[in-house]
PDB file with one MODEL, atoms N, CA, C and O in Angstrom:
MODEL        1
ATOM      1  N   MET A   1      64.675 -41.234 307.347  1.00  0.00           N
ATOM      2  CA  MET A   1      65.552 -40.096 307.502  1.00  0.00           C
ATOM      3  C   MET A   1      66.650 -40.476 308.490  1.00  0.00           C
ATOM      4  O   MET A   1      66.365 -40.954 309.588  1.00  0.00           O
ATOM      5  N   ASN A   2      67.882 -40.267 308.104  1.00  0.00           N
ATOM      6  CA  ASN A   2      69.012 -40.517 308.996  1.00  0.00           C
ATOM      7  C   ASN A   2      69.525 -39.200 309.542  1.00  0.00           C
ATOM      8  O   ASN A   2      69.834 -38.277 308.789  1.00  0.00           O
ATOM      9  N   LEU A   3      69.610 -39.126 310.842  1.00  0.00           N
ATOM     10  CA  LEU A   3      70.167 -37.950 311.490  1.00  0.00           C
ATOM     11  C   LEU A   3      71.595 -38.250 311.898  1.00  0.00           C
ATOM     12  O   LEU A   3      71.906 -39.338 312.383  1.00  0.00           O
ATOM     13  N   GLU A   4      72.444 -37.286 311.696  1.00  0.00           N
ATOM     14  CA  GLU A   4      73.840 -37.443 312.072  1.00  0.00           C
ATOM     15  C   GLU A   4      74.070 -36.722 313.393  1.00  0.00           C
ATOM     16  O   GLU A   4      73.726 -35.548 313.532  1.00  0.00           O
ATOM     17  N   TYR A   5      74.648 -37.421 314.357  1.00  0.00           N
ATOM     18  CA  TYR A   5      74.968 -36.795 315.632  1.00  0.00           C
ATOM     19  C   TYR A   5      76.245 -35.980 315.460  1.00  0.00           C
ATOM     20  O   TYR A   5      77.261 -36.484 314.982  1.00  0.00           O
ATOM     21  N   VAL A   6      76.175 -34.732 315.853  1.00  0.00           N
ATOM     22  CA  VAL A   6      77.336 -33.852 315.775  1.00  0.00           C
ATOM     23  C   VAL A   6      77.629 -33.362 317.184  1.00  0.00           C
ATOM     24  O   VAL A   6      76.740 -32.878 317.884  1.00  0.00           O
ATOM     25  N   LEU A   7      78.865 -33.491 317.584  1.00  0.00           N
ATOM     26  CA  LEU A   7      79.260 -33.058 318.921  1.00  0.00           C
ATOM     27  C   LEU A   7      79.089 -31.544 319.069  1.00  0.00           C
ATOM     28  O   LEU A   7      79.349 -30.797 318.126  1.00  0.00           O
ATOM     29  N   PRO A   8      78.653 -31.089 320.244  1.00  0.00           N
ATOM     30  CA  PRO A   8      78.500 -29.649 320.465  1.00  0.00           C
ATOM     31  C   PRO A   8      79.768 -28.856 320.143  1.00  0.00           C
ATOM     32  O   PRO A   8      79.688 -27.771 319.568  1.00  0.00           O
ATOM     33  N   ALA A   9      80.919 -29.380 320.503  1.00  0.00           N
ATOM     34  CA  ALA A   9      82.178 -28.675 320.222  1.00  0.00           C
ATOM     35  C   ALA A   9      82.397 -28.517 318.721  1.00  0.00           C
ATOM     36  O   ALA A   9      82.951 -27.512 318.276  1.00  0.00           O
ATOM     37  N   ASP A  10      81.966 -29.499 317.946  1.00  0.00           N
ATOM     38  CA  ASP A  10      82.094 -29.411 316.489  1.00  0.00           C
ATOM     39  C   ASP A  10      81.139 -28.365 315.912  1.00  0.00           C
ATOM     40  O   ASP A  10      81.479 -27.655 314.965  1.00  0.00           O
ATOM     41  N   ILE A  11      79.958 -28.280 316.486  1.00  0.00           N
ATOM     42  CA  ILE A  11      78.994 -27.260 316.060  1.00  0.00           C
ATOM     43  C   ILE A  11      79.557 -25.873 316.351  1.00  0.00           C
ATOM     44  O   ILE A  11      79.502 -24.981 315.505  1.00  0.00           O
ATOM     45  N   GLU A  12      80.095 -25.704 317.546  1.00  0.00           N
ATOM     46  CA  GLU A  12      80.664 -24.415 317.921  1.00  0.00           C
ATOM     47  C   GLU A  12      81.839 -24.054 317.012  1.00  0.00           C
ATOM     48  O   GLU A  12      81.933 -22.921 316.541  1.00  0.00           O
ATOM     49  N   ARG A  13      82.724 -25.001 316.767  1.00  0.00           N
ATOM     50  CA  ARG A  13      83.878 -24.752 315.905  1.00  0.00           C
ATOM     51  C   ARG A  13      83.417 -24.318 314.518  1.00  0.00           C
ATOM     52  O   ARG A  13      83.941 -23.358 313.954  1.00  0.00           O
ATOM     53  N   ARG A  14      82.442 -25.024 313.978  1.00  0.00           N
ATOM     54  CA  ARG A  14      81.925 -24.688 312.648  1.00  0.00           C
ATOM     55  C   ARG A  14      81.259 -23.315 312.647  1.00  0.00           C
ATOM     56  O   ARG A  14      81.391 -22.562 311.683  1.00  0.00           O
ATOM     57  N   SER A  15      80.555 -22.991 313.709  1.00  0.00           N
ATOM     58  CA  SER A  15      79.928 -21.673 313.820  1.00  0.00           C
ATOM     59  C   SER A  15      80.972 -20.567 313.754  1.00  0.00           C
ATOM     60  O   SER A  15      80.779 -19.561 313.070  1.00  0.00           O
ATOM     61  N   PHE A  16      82.074 -20.756 314.465  1.00  0.00           N
ATOM     62  CA  PHE A  16      83.139 -19.757 314.443  1.00  0.00           C
ATOM     63  C   PHE A  16      83.790 -19.679 313.058  1.00  0.00           C
ATOM     64  O   PHE A  16      84.179 -18.595 312.622  1.00  0.00           O
ATOM     65  N   GLU A  17      83.909 -20.793 312.376  1.00  0.00           N
ATOM     66  CA  GLU A  17      84.445 -20.780 311.007  1.00  0.00           C
ATOM     67  C   GLU A  17      83.541 -19.976 310.079  1.00  0.00           C
ATOM     68  O   GLU A  17      84.019 -19.220 309.234  1.00  0.00           O
ATOM     69  N   ILE A  18      82.243 -20.144 310.244  1.00  0.00           N
ATOM     70  CA  ILE A  18      81.284 -19.399 309.419  1.00  0.00           C
ATOM     71  C   ILE A  18      81.382 -17.909 309.711  1.00  0.00           C
ATOM     72  O   ILE A  18      81.409 -17.093 308.790  1.00  0.00           O
ATOM     73  N   ILE A  19      81.436 -17.555 310.985  1.00  0.00           N
ATOM     74  CA  ILE A  19      81.567 -16.141 311.358  1.00  0.00           C
ATOM     75  C   ILE A  19      82.834 -15.565 310.739  1.00  0.00           C
ATOM     76  O   ILE A  19      82.803 -14.490 310.141  1.00  0.00           O
ATOM     77  N   GLU A  20      83.935 -16.271 310.882  1.00  0.00           N
ATOM     78  CA  GLU A  20      85.221 -15.820 310.333  1.00  0.00           C
ATOM     79  C   GLU A  20      85.115 -15.591 308.822  1.00  0.00           C
ATOM     80  O   GLU A  20      85.654 -14.614 308.301  1.00  0.00           O
ATOM     81  N   SER A  21      84.431 -16.479 308.131  1.00  0.00           N
ATOM     82  CA  SER A  21      84.315 -16.353 306.675  1.00  0.00           C
ATOM     83  C   SER A  21      83.429 -15.180 306.263  1.00  0.00           C
ATOM     84  O   SER A  21      83.550 -14.674 305.148  1.00  0.00           O
ATOM     85  N   GLU A  22      82.546 -14.749 307.150  1.00  0.00           N
ATOM     86  CA  GLU A  22      81.628 -13.652 306.845  1.00  0.00           C
ATOM     87  C   GLU A  22      82.197 -12.278 307.201  1.00  0.00           C
ATOM     88  O   GLU A  22      81.645 -11.255 306.793  1.00  0.00           O
ATOM     89  N   LEU A  23      83.274 -12.248 307.943  1.00  0.00           N
ATOM     90  CA  LEU A  23      83.848 -10.968 308.357  1.00  0.00           C
ATOM     91  C   LEU A  23      84.356 -10.201 307.148  1.00  0.00           C
ATOM     92  O   LEU A  23      85.020 -10.760 306.275  1.00  0.00           O
ATOM     93  N   GLU A  24      84.039  -8.928 307.108  1.00  0.00           N
ATOM     94  CA  GLU A  24      84.501  -8.078 306.014  1.00  0.00           C
ATOM     95  C   GLU A  24      85.555  -7.092 306.484  1.00  0.00           C
ATOM     96  O   GLU A  24      85.983  -6.226 305.721  1.00  0.00           O
ATOM     97  N   THR A  25      85.968  -7.216 307.712  1.00  0.00           N
ATOM     98  CA  THR A  25      86.956  -6.304 308.271  1.00  0.00           C
ATOM     99  C   THR A  25      87.941  -7.088 309.126  1.00  0.00           C
ATOM    100  O   THR A  25      87.615  -8.147 309.663  1.00  0.00           O
ATOM    101  N   GLU A  26      89.137  -6.556 309.242  1.00  0.00           N
ATOM    102  CA  GLU A  26      90.138  -7.181 310.100  1.00  0.00           C
ATOM    103  C   GLU A  26      89.878  -6.781 311.549  1.00  0.00           C
ATOM    104  O   GLU A  26      89.607  -5.617 311.845  1.00  0.00           O
ATOM    105  N   ILE A  27      89.962  -7.733 312.424  1.00  0.00           N
ATOM    106  CA  ILE A  27      89.810  -7.477 313.854  1.00  0.00           C
ATOM    107  C   ILE A  27      91.184  -7.651 314.483  1.00  0.00           C
ATOM    108  O   ILE A  27      91.842  -8.663 314.243  1.00  0.00           O
ATOM    109  N   PRO A  28      91.633  -6.684 315.284  1.00  0.00           N
ATOM    110  CA  PRO A  28      92.925  -6.852 315.953  1.00  0.00           C
ATOM    111  C   PRO A  28      92.957  -8.163 316.743  1.00  0.00           C
ATOM    112  O   PRO A  28      92.006  -8.493 317.452  1.00  0.00           O
ATOM    113  N   GLU A  29      94.040  -8.893 316.614  1.00  0.00           N
ATOM    114  CA  GLU A  29      94.161 -10.214 317.238  1.00  0.00           C
ATOM    115  C   GLU A  29      93.911 -10.178 318.744  1.00  0.00           C
ATOM    116  O   GLU A  29      93.365 -11.127 319.307  1.00  0.00           O
ATOM    117  N   GLU A  30      94.312  -9.083 319.399  1.00  0.00           N
ATOM    118  CA  GLU A  30      94.169  -8.991 320.856  1.00  0.00           C
ATOM    119  C   GLU A  30      92.711  -9.097 321.298  1.00  0.00           C
ATOM    120  O   GLU A  30      92.415  -9.732 322.311  1.00  0.00           O
ATOM    121  N   ILE A  31      91.812  -8.487 320.554  1.00  0.00           N
ATOM    122  CA  ILE A  31      90.399  -8.461 320.955  1.00  0.00           C
ATOM    123  C   ILE A  31      89.530  -9.427 320.154  1.00  0.00           C
ATOM    124  O   ILE A  31      88.341  -9.570 320.437  1.00  0.00           O
ATOM    125  N   LYS A  32      90.106 -10.077 319.176  1.00  0.00           N
ATOM    126  CA  LYS A  32      89.335 -10.952 318.287  1.00  0.00           C
ATOM    127  C   LYS A  32      88.546 -12.034 319.023  1.00  0.00           C
ATOM    128  O   LYS A  32      87.386 -12.262 318.680  1.00  0.00           O
ATOM    129  N   PRO A  33      89.126 -12.713 320.025  1.00  0.00           N
ATOM    130  CA  PRO A  33      88.331 -13.744 320.720  1.00  0.00           C
ATOM    131  C   PRO A  33      87.055 -13.186 321.357  1.00  0.00           C
ATOM    132  O   PRO A  33      86.021 -13.854 321.368  1.00  0.00           O
ATOM    133  N   VAL A  34      87.132 -11.976 321.880  1.00  0.00           N
ATOM    134  CA  VAL A  34      85.959 -11.368 322.518  1.00  0.00           C
ATOM    135  C   VAL A  34      84.923 -10.992 321.461  1.00  0.00           C
ATOM    136  O   VAL A  34      83.738 -11.289 321.613  1.00  0.00           O
ATOM    137  N   VAL A  35      85.367 -10.348 320.406  1.00  0.00           N
ATOM    138  CA  VAL A  35      84.448  -9.937 319.341  1.00  0.00           C
ATOM    139  C   VAL A  35      83.774 -11.158 318.715  1.00  0.00           C
ATOM    140  O   VAL A  35      82.565 -11.161 318.483  1.00  0.00           O
ATOM    141  N   MET A  36      84.559 -12.180 318.449  1.00  0.00           N
ATOM    142  CA  MET A  36      84.001 -13.396 317.849  1.00  0.00           C
ATOM    143  C   MET A  36      82.968 -14.045 318.772  1.00  0.00           C
ATOM    144  O   MET A  36      81.928 -14.511 318.307  1.00  0.00           O
ATOM    145  N   ARG A  37      83.249 -14.077 320.062  1.00  0.00           N
ATOM    146  CA  ARG A  37      82.312 -14.683 321.024  1.00  0.00           C
ATOM    147  C   ARG A  37      81.028 -13.865 321.092  1.00  0.00           C
ATOM    148  O   ARG A  37      79.938 -14.435 321.158  1.00  0.00           O
ATOM    149  N   VAL A  38      81.139 -12.550 321.077  1.00  0.00           N
ATOM    150  CA  VAL A  38      79.943 -11.701 321.117  1.00  0.00           C
ATOM    151  C   VAL A  38      79.083 -11.941 319.878  1.00  0.00           C
ATOM    152  O   VAL A  38      77.865 -12.086 319.984  1.00  0.00           O
ATOM    153  N   ILE A  39      79.710 -11.984 318.717  1.00  0.00           N
ATOM    154  CA  ILE A  39      78.953 -12.241 317.489  1.00  0.00           C
ATOM    155  C   ILE A  39      78.332 -13.632 317.537  1.00  0.00           C
ATOM    156  O   ILE A  39      77.178 -13.811 317.149  1.00  0.00           O
ATOM    157  N   HIS A  40      79.079 -14.599 318.001  1.00  0.00           N
ATOM    158  CA  HIS A  40      78.565 -15.972 318.092  1.00  0.00           C
ATOM    159  C   HIS A  40      77.366 -16.040 319.033  1.00  0.00           C
ATOM    160  O   HIS A  40      76.369 -16.696 318.729  1.00  0.00           O
ATOM    161  N   THR A  41      77.462 -15.376 320.152  1.00  0.00           N
ATOM    162  CA  THR A  41      76.401 -15.412 321.159  1.00  0.00           C
ATOM    163  C   THR A  41      75.136 -14.710 320.682  1.00  0.00           C
ATOM    164  O   THR A  41      74.025 -15.163 320.958  1.00  0.00           O
ATOM    165  N   THR A  42      75.309 -13.603 319.966  1.00  0.00           N
ATOM    166  CA  THR A  42      74.162 -12.780 319.583  1.00  0.00           C
ATOM    167  C   THR A  42      73.712 -12.966 318.137  1.00  0.00           C
ATOM    168  O   THR A  42      72.604 -12.570 317.776  1.00  0.00           O
ATOM    169  N   ALA A  43      74.563 -13.564 317.314  1.00  0.00           N
ATOM    170  CA  ALA A  43      74.324 -13.667 315.864  1.00  0.00           C
ATOM    171  C   ALA A  43      74.123 -12.286 315.245  1.00  0.00           C
ATOM    172  O   ALA A  43      73.352 -12.121 314.300  1.00  0.00           O
ATOM    173  N   ASP A  44      74.823 -11.307 315.788  1.00  0.00           N
ATOM    174  CA  ASP A  44      74.671  -9.920 315.352  1.00  0.00           C
ATOM    175  C   ASP A  44      76.026  -9.346 314.945  1.00  0.00           C
ATOM    176  O   ASP A  44      76.854  -9.024 315.797  1.00  0.00           O
ATOM    177  N   PHE A  45      76.245  -9.222 313.644  1.00  0.00           N
ATOM    178  CA  PHE A  45      77.505  -8.697 313.131  1.00  0.00           C
ATOM    179  C   PHE A  45      77.639  -7.191 313.340  1.00  0.00           C
ATOM    180  O   PHE A  45      78.720  -6.640 313.134  1.00  0.00           O
ATOM    181  N   ASP A  46      76.564  -6.516 313.743  1.00  0.00           N
ATOM    182  CA  ASP A  46      76.646  -5.079 314.021  1.00  0.00           C
ATOM    183  C   ASP A  46      77.616  -4.775 315.154  1.00  0.00           C
ATOM    184  O   ASP A  46      78.109  -3.653 315.270  1.00  0.00           O
ATOM    185  N   TYR A  47      77.889  -5.769 315.985  1.00  0.00           N
ATOM    186  CA  TYR A  47      78.839  -5.541 317.073  1.00  0.00           C
ATOM    187  C   TYR A  47      80.228  -5.192 316.551  1.00  0.00           C
ATOM    188  O   TYR A  47      81.034  -4.626 317.289  1.00  0.00           O
ATOM    189  N   LEU A  48      80.521  -5.514 315.306  1.00  0.00           N
ATOM    190  CA  LEU A  48      81.800  -5.101 314.721  1.00  0.00           C
ATOM    191  C   LEU A  48      81.946  -3.588 314.753  1.00  0.00           C
ATOM    192  O   LEU A  48      83.057  -3.073 314.875  1.00  0.00           O
ATOM    193  N   ASP A  49      80.829  -2.874 314.644  1.00  0.00           N
ATOM    194  CA  ASP A  49      80.849  -1.413 314.644  1.00  0.00           C
ATOM    195  C   ASP A  49      80.480  -0.812 315.994  1.00  0.00           C
ATOM    196  O   ASP A  49      80.651   0.388 316.204  1.00  0.00           O
ATOM    197  N   ASN A  50      79.974  -1.635 316.910  1.00  0.00           N
ATOM    198  CA  ASN A  50      79.432  -1.103 318.160  1.00  0.00           C
ATOM    199  C   ASN A  50      80.235  -1.421 319.410  1.00  0.00           C
ATOM    200  O   ASN A  50      79.948  -0.887 320.481  1.00  0.00           O
ATOM    201  N   LEU A  51      81.225  -2.273 319.290  1.00  0.00           N
ATOM    202  CA  LEU A  51      82.055  -2.598 320.447  1.00  0.00           C
ATOM    203  C   LEU A  51      83.286  -1.707 320.458  1.00  0.00           C
ATOM    204  O   LEU A  51      83.941  -1.527 319.432  1.00  0.00           O
ATOM    205  N   TYR A  52      83.591  -1.160 321.606  1.00  0.00           N
ATOM    206  CA  TYR A  52      84.782  -0.332 321.758  1.00  0.00           C
ATOM    207  C   TYR A  52      85.597  -0.878 322.916  1.00  0.00           C
ATOM    208  O   TYR A  52      85.048  -1.280 323.942  1.00  0.00           O
ATOM    209  N   PHE A  53      86.895  -0.889 322.746  1.00  0.00           N
ATOM    210  CA  PHE A  53      87.796  -1.439 323.748  1.00  0.00           C
ATOM    211  C   PHE A  53      88.796  -0.378 324.178  1.00  0.00           C
ATOM    212  O   PHE A  53      89.353   0.337 323.345  1.00  0.00           O
ATOM    213  N   SER A  54      89.019  -0.283 325.479  1.00  0.00           N
ATOM    214  CA  SER A  54      90.045   0.610 326.001  1.00  0.00           C
ATOM    215  C   SER A  54      91.413   0.074 325.618  1.00  0.00           C
ATOM    216  O   SER A  54      91.584  -1.119 325.370  1.00  0.00           O
ATOM    217  N   GLU A  55      92.378   0.972 325.576  1.00  0.00           N
ATOM    218  CA  GLU A  55      93.744   0.558 325.279  1.00  0.00           C
ATOM    219  C   GLU A  55      94.207  -0.450 326.331  1.00  0.00           C
ATOM    220  O   GLU A  55      93.980  -0.260 327.526  1.00  0.00           O
ATOM    221  N   ASP A  56      94.840  -1.496 325.885  1.00  0.00           N
ATOM    222  CA  ASP A  56      95.411  -2.539 326.747  1.00  0.00           C
ATOM    223  C   ASP A  56      94.345  -3.260 327.583  1.00  0.00           C
ATOM    224  O   ASP A  56      94.642  -3.770 328.663  1.00  0.00           O
ATOM    225  N   VAL A  57      93.118  -3.299 327.084  1.00  0.00           N
ATOM    226  CA  VAL A  57      92.010  -3.882 327.840  1.00  0.00           C
ATOM    227  C   VAL A  57      92.228  -5.355 328.162  1.00  0.00           C
ATOM    228  O   VAL A  57      91.888  -5.803 329.257  1.00  0.00           O
ATOM    229  N   MET A  58      92.784  -6.105 327.235  1.00  0.00           N
ATOM    230  CA  MET A  58      92.936  -7.538 327.476  1.00  0.00           C
ATOM    231  C   MET A  58      93.940  -7.822 328.585  1.00  0.00           C
ATOM    232  O   MET A  58      93.705  -8.690 329.426  1.00  0.00           O
ATOM    233  N   ASN A  59      95.052  -7.100 328.594  1.00  0.00           N
ATOM    234  CA  ASN A  59      96.017  -7.288 329.684  1.00  0.00           C
ATOM    235  C   ASN A  59      95.416  -6.881 331.019  1.00  0.00           C
ATOM    236  O   ASN A  59      95.630  -7.539 332.036  1.00  0.00           O
ATOM    237  N   THR A  60      94.665  -5.795 331.006  1.00  0.00           N
ATOM    238  CA  THR A  60      94.010  -5.339 332.230  1.00  0.00           C
ATOM    239  C   THR A  60      92.998  -6.375 332.713  1.00  0.00           C
ATOM    240  O   THR A  60      92.929  -6.669 333.906  1.00  0.00           O
ATOM    241  N   ALA A  61      92.222  -6.923 331.797  1.00  0.00           N
ATOM    242  CA  ALA A  61      91.225  -7.937 332.162  1.00  0.00           C
ATOM    243  C   ALA A  61      91.893  -9.203 332.686  1.00  0.00           C
ATOM    244  O   ALA A  61      91.462  -9.761 333.696  1.00  0.00           O
ATOM    245  N   MET A  62      92.932  -9.654 332.011  1.00  0.00           N
ATOM    246  CA  MET A  62      93.625 -10.872 332.448  1.00  0.00           C
ATOM    247  C   MET A  62      94.267 -10.680 333.821  1.00  0.00           C
ATOM    248  O   MET A  62      94.289 -11.604 334.634  1.00  0.00           O
ATOM    249  N   LYS A  63      94.779  -9.502 334.072  1.00  0.00           N
ATOM    250  CA  LYS A  63      95.357  -9.211 335.386  1.00  0.00           C
ATOM    251  C   LYS A  63      94.265  -9.265 336.454  1.00  0.00           C
ATOM    252  O   LYS A  63      94.464  -9.843 337.523  1.00  0.00           O
ATOM    253  N   ALA A  64      93.120  -8.665 336.164  1.00  0.00           N
ATOM    254  CA  ALA A  64      92.005  -8.680 337.117  1.00  0.00           C
ATOM    255  C   ALA A  64      91.545 -10.107 337.387  1.00  0.00           C
ATOM    256  O   ALA A  64      91.274 -10.472 338.531  1.00  0.00           O
ATOM    257  N   ILE A  65      91.458 -10.909 336.334  1.00  0.00           N
ATOM    258  CA  ILE A  65      91.044 -12.307 336.497  1.00  0.00           C
ATOM    259  C   ILE A  65      92.045 -13.064 337.348  1.00  0.00           C
ATOM    260  O   ILE A  65      91.659 -13.821 338.239  1.00  0.00           O
ATOM    261  N   SER A  66      93.328 -12.867 337.082  1.00  0.00           N
ATOM    262  CA  SER A  66      94.358 -13.592 337.839  1.00  0.00           C
ATOM    263  C   SER A  66      94.386 -13.172 339.301  1.00  0.00           C
ATOM    264  O   SER A  66      94.846 -13.924 340.160  1.00  0.00           O
ATOM    265  N   GLN A  67      93.893 -11.974 339.581  1.00  0.00           N
ATOM    266  CA  GLN A  67      93.842 -11.490 340.963  1.00  0.00           C
ATOM    267  C   GLN A  67      92.481 -11.757 341.607  1.00  0.00           C
ATOM    268  O   GLN A  67      92.137 -11.162 342.628  1.00  0.00           O
ATOM    269  N   LYS A  68      91.711 -12.663 340.994  1.00  0.00           N
ATOM    270  CA  LYS A  68      90.413 -13.097 341.534  1.00  0.00           C
ATOM    271  C   LYS A  68      89.413 -11.946 341.668  1.00  0.00           C
ATOM    272  O   LYS A  68      88.717 -11.830 342.677  1.00  0.00           O
ATOM    273  N   ALA A  69      89.351 -11.104 340.645  1.00  0.00           N
ATOM    274  CA  ALA A  69      88.394 -10.000 340.653  1.00  0.00           C
ATOM    275  C   ALA A  69      86.966 -10.544 340.724  1.00  0.00           C
ATOM    276  O   ALA A  69      86.699 -11.670 340.305  1.00  0.00           O
ATOM    277  N   VAL A  70      86.073  -9.747 341.248  1.00  0.00           N
ATOM    278  CA  VAL A  70      84.662 -10.112 341.335  1.00  0.00           C
ATOM    279  C   VAL A  70      83.981  -9.680 340.040  1.00  0.00           C
ATOM    280  O   VAL A  70      84.167  -8.554 339.579  1.00  0.00           O
ATOM    281  N   PHE A  71      83.195 -10.578 339.458  1.00  0.00           N
ATOM    282  CA  PHE A  71      82.433 -10.268 338.257  1.00  0.00           C
ATOM    283  C   PHE A  71      80.972 -10.137 338.638  1.00  0.00           C
ATOM    284  O   PHE A  71      80.442 -10.963 339.381  1.00  0.00           O
ATOM    285  N   VAL A  72      80.321  -9.103 338.135  1.00  0.00           N
ATOM    286  CA  VAL A  72      78.912  -8.870 338.407  1.00  0.00           C
ATOM    287  C   VAL A  72      78.162  -8.955 337.081  1.00  0.00           C
ATOM    288  O   VAL A  72      78.557  -8.343 336.089  1.00  0.00           O
ATOM    289  N   THR A  73      77.085  -9.717 337.080  1.00  0.00           N
ATOM    290  CA  THR A  73      76.250  -9.823 335.884  1.00  0.00           C
ATOM    291  C   THR A  73      74.785  -9.735 336.294  1.00  0.00           C
ATOM    292  O   THR A  73      74.409 -10.126 337.399  1.00  0.00           O
ATOM    293  N   ASP A  74      73.974  -9.219 335.392  1.00  0.00           N
ATOM    294  CA  ASP A  74      72.555  -9.079 335.717  1.00  0.00           C
ATOM    295  C   ASP A  74      71.703 -10.181 335.094  1.00  0.00           C
ATOM    296  O   ASP A  74      70.475 -10.119 335.141  1.00  0.00           O
ATOM    297  N   THR A  75      72.347 -11.184 334.512  1.00  0.00           N
ATOM    298  CA  THR A  75      71.569 -12.281 333.938  1.00  0.00           C
ATOM    299  C   THR A  75      72.194 -13.625 334.281  1.00  0.00           C
ATOM    300  O   THR A  75      73.416 -13.753 334.362  1.00  0.00           O
ATOM    301  N   ASN A  76      71.355 -14.610 334.480  1.00  0.00           N
ATOM    302  CA  ASN A  76      71.864 -15.961 334.726  1.00  0.00           C
ATOM    303  C   ASN A  76      72.550 -16.526 333.488  1.00  0.00           C
ATOM    304  O   ASN A  76      73.471 -17.335 333.597  1.00  0.00           O
ATOM    305  N   MET A  77      72.096 -16.095 332.306  1.00  0.00           N
ATOM    306  CA  MET A  77      72.721 -16.584 331.080  1.00  0.00           C
ATOM    307  C   MET A  77      74.196 -16.164 331.025  1.00  0.00           C
ATOM    308  O   MET A  77      75.062 -16.976 330.698  1.00  0.00           O
ATOM    309  N   ALA A  78      74.474 -14.918 331.341  1.00  0.00           N
ATOM    310  CA  ALA A  78      75.863 -14.453 331.356  1.00  0.00           C
ATOM    311  C   ALA A  78      76.647 -15.166 332.448  1.00  0.00           C
ATOM    312  O   ALA A  78      77.798 -15.553 332.248  1.00  0.00           O
ATOM    313  N   LYS A  79      76.020 -15.335 333.588  1.00  0.00           N
ATOM    314  CA  LYS A  79      76.682 -16.020 334.703  1.00  0.00           C
ATOM    315  C   LYS A  79      77.063 -17.450 334.317  1.00  0.00           C
ATOM    316  O   LYS A  79      78.169 -17.901 334.613  1.00  0.00           O
ATOM    317  N   SER A  80      76.164 -18.147 333.668  1.00  0.00           N
ATOM    318  CA  SER A  80      76.458 -19.535 333.310  1.00  0.00           C
ATOM    319  C   SER A  80      77.463 -19.624 332.167  1.00  0.00           C
ATOM    320  O   SER A  80      78.037 -20.687 331.932  1.00  0.00           O
ATOM    321  N   GLY A  81      77.683 -18.525 331.459  1.00  0.00           N
ATOM    322  CA  GLY A  81      78.676 -18.510 330.393  1.00  0.00           C
ATOM    323  C   GLY A  81      80.094 -18.302 330.879  1.00  0.00           C
ATOM    324  O   GLY A  81      81.040 -18.410 330.098  1.00  0.00           O
ATOM    325  N   ILE A  82      80.253 -18.006 332.157  1.00  0.00           N
ATOM    326  CA  ILE A  82      81.595 -17.813 332.719  1.00  0.00           C
ATOM    327  C   ILE A  82      82.186 -19.179 333.023  1.00  0.00           C
ATOM    328  O   ILE A  82      81.622 -19.946 333.803  1.00  0.00           O
ATOM    329  N   ASN A  83      83.299 -19.476 332.420  1.00  0.00           N
ATOM    330  CA  ASN A  83      83.963 -20.768 332.593  1.00  0.00           C
ATOM    331  C   ASN A  83      84.771 -20.736 333.889  1.00  0.00           C
ATOM    332  O   ASN A  83      85.920 -20.298 333.917  1.00  0.00           O
ATOM    333  N   LYS A  84      84.139 -21.211 334.958  1.00  0.00           N
ATOM    334  CA  LYS A  84      84.774 -21.156 336.277  1.00  0.00           C
ATOM    335  C   LYS A  84      86.028 -22.019 336.348  1.00  0.00           C
ATOM    336  O   LYS A  84      86.981 -21.661 337.040  1.00  0.00           O
ATOM    337  N   ALA A  85      86.044 -23.138 335.651  1.00  0.00           N
ATOM    338  CA  ALA A  85      87.225 -24.013 335.648  1.00  0.00           C
ATOM    339  C   ALA A  85      88.410 -23.301 335.009  1.00  0.00           C
ATOM    340  O   ALA A  85      89.542 -23.438 335.471  1.00  0.00           O
ATOM    341  N   ALA A  86      88.154 -22.544 333.952  1.00  0.00           N
ATOM    342  CA  ALA A  86      89.240 -21.828 333.282  1.00  0.00           C
ATOM    343  C   ALA A  86      89.781 -20.703 334.150  1.00  0.00           C
ATOM    344  O   ALA A  86      90.941 -20.313 334.015  1.00  0.00           O
ATOM    345  N   LEU A  87      88.950 -20.182 335.037  1.00  0.00           N
ATOM    346  CA  LEU A  87      89.386 -19.096 335.914  1.00  0.00           C
ATOM    347  C   LEU A  87      90.161 -19.596 337.122  1.00  0.00           C
ATOM    348  O   LEU A  87      90.868 -18.824 337.770  1.00  0.00           O
ATOM    349  N   ALA A  88      90.034 -20.874 337.427  1.00  0.00           N
ATOM    350  CA  ALA A  88      90.678 -21.424 338.630  1.00  0.00           C
ATOM    351  C   ALA A  88      92.186 -21.472 338.500  1.00  0.00           C
ATOM    352  O   ALA A  88      92.871 -21.908 339.425  1.00  0.00           O
TER     353      ALA A  88
ENDMDL
END
């Protein structure tokens, strides 16, 4: 049996392609990265119907991030998912 090594980034990219192909609804571009990440993390497409976003949420979030807002999480998994280098 020959196993093919696949880079983690390639696996992730392919996973997002699969999710995109399975979507039956249009997601507004502004929130699409968040919705896609939630579905990818949970493998639960029900989040398409269960996630709600405040108006202008992405601009508000990006402003908070740029101003070094404090993030609170109750799990180490969520904490380790925060890309600290990207926030710097």
